[in-house]
C-alpha positions in Angstrom: 0.0 0.0 0.0 1.4 3.4 -1.0 1.5 6.1 1.6 3.1 9.4 0.7 4.9 11.1 3.5 5.2 14.9 3.0 8.8 15.9 3.8 8.5 19.6 3.1 10.1 21.0 6.3 13.8 21.2 7.0 14.9 20.1 10.4 16.6 22.9 12.2 18.8 21.3 14.9 18.8 24.3 17.2 15.0 24.7 17.1 14.3 21.0 17.4 16.9 19.9 19.9 18.3 23.0 21.5 21.3 25.3 21.6 24.7 23.8 20.7 23.4 21.6 17.9 24.2 22.2 14.2 24.0 20.2 10.9 27.5 18.8 10.2 26.8 16.7 7.1 23.7 15.9 5.0 23.0 13.4 2.2 22.1 16.0 -0.4 19.6 13.6 -2.1 17.8 13.2 1.2 17.9 16.9 1.9 16.1 17.6 -1.4 13.2 15.2 -0.8 9.7 16.7 -0.5 7.9 13.4 -0.2 8.6 9.8 0.3 6.6 6.7 -0.3 6.8 5.0 3.1 6.7 1.6 1.5 10.0 2.3 -0.2 11.9 2.9 3.1 14.2 0.1 3.9 16.1 -0.6 7.1 19.7 -1.6 6.6 22.6 -2.5 8.9 25.5 -2.8 6.5 26.9 -5.6 8.7 29.1 -8.1 7.0 29.1 -11.9 7.6 30.3 -12.7 11.1 30.1 -9.0 12.2 27.9 -8.4 15.3 28.4 -4.6 15.3 30.2 -1.7 13.7 30.5 2.0 14.7 28.0 4.5 13.4 30.9 6.2 11.5 31.7 2.9 9.8 28.0 2.4 9.0 27.8 5.9 7.4 30.9 5.1 5.3 29.4 1.8 4.1 26.1 3.5 3.3 27.8 6.1 1.2 29.8 3.3 -0.6 26.6 1.4 -1.3 25.0 4.6 -2.6 21.9 4.4 -0.5 19.9 7.5 -0.1 20.3 8.0 3.7 17.1 9.5 5.1 17.8 12.5 7.2 16.2 15.5 8.9 13.3 16.0 6.5 12.0 12.4 6.7 12.7 12.1 10.4 10.7 15.3 11.1 7.9 14.2 8.8 7.6 10.9 10.6 7.9 12.5 14.0 5.0 14.9 13.1 2.9 12.2 11.5 3.7 9.2 13.8 0.8 7.1 12.4 2.9 6.9 9.2 5.8 5.1 11.0 5.7 1.5 9.8 4.4 -1.0 12.4 7.4 -3.3 12.1 9.5 -0.5 13.6 7.7 -0.9 16.9 9.8 -3.9 18.1 11.3 -3.4 21.6 14.9 -2.2 21.7 15.0 -1.4 17.9 16.5 2.1 17.2 15.9 3.4 13.7 18.6 5.9 12.7 18.4 8.7 10.2 22.0 9.0 9.1 21.2 11.3 6.2 21.7 14.2 8.6 24.8 14.1 10.8 24.6 16.6 13.7 27.5 18.3 15.4 27.2 19.1 19.1 29.2 21.8 20.8 31.1 19.0 22.6 32.8 18.2 19.2 31.0 14.8 18.7 28.9 13.8 15.8 25.4 12.4 16.2 22.4 11.0 14.3 18.7 11.2 15.2 16.9 8.0 15.9 13.4 6.8 16.7 12.5 4.2 19.3 9.1 2.7 20.4 8.7 2.0 24.1 6.2 2.6 26.9 3.4 2.7 24.3 4.7 5.6 22.3 7.5 6.9 20.0 10.5 8.6 21.4 13.4 10.4 19.6 17.0 10.6 20.7 20.4 11.6 19.4 23.0 8.8 19.1 26.7 9.4 19.1 28.0 7.9 15.8 31.2 6.8 17.5 29.1 4.2 19.4 28.6 0.7 18.1 25.4 -0.4 16.2 24.1 -3.9 15.7 21.3 -5.6 13.8 18.7 -3.9 16.1 20.0 -0.4 15.2 19.3 -0.1 11.5 19.4 3.0 9.3 16.4 4.2 7.3 17.3 4.5 3.6 15.6 4.5 0.2 16.4 1.8 -2.4 19.5 2.4 -4.5 18.7 4.5 -7.5 
């Protein structure tokens, strides 16, 4: 079933998260999206055989090499504002869906990605340091390769 998600708003890190946050890097293709067919969003881990986890930085590097469109601030904000559009299969406990198309910089010098998590009967958003490890339960939201 096709469901168009309107991604017309840019996410301003300072307005959304607070002082000290800026955009450090953005997947330009994701930054230009004005709508997304929710059924075309895939969750990928980029883990190789026998790997249990990699860092977020390594994930971003592999996503770039694979040429995935990494969903970022526009898609994240659209889903946050229209939570009934978030796919049901993302509601698994302890699954954190990252939006690595927008890499944030904090005044502490570290880089972060936004992610969504379902717990306590509702959606929550967080920032995750991309120096941390990610496993199969921490996928990144992407569009199919073009």
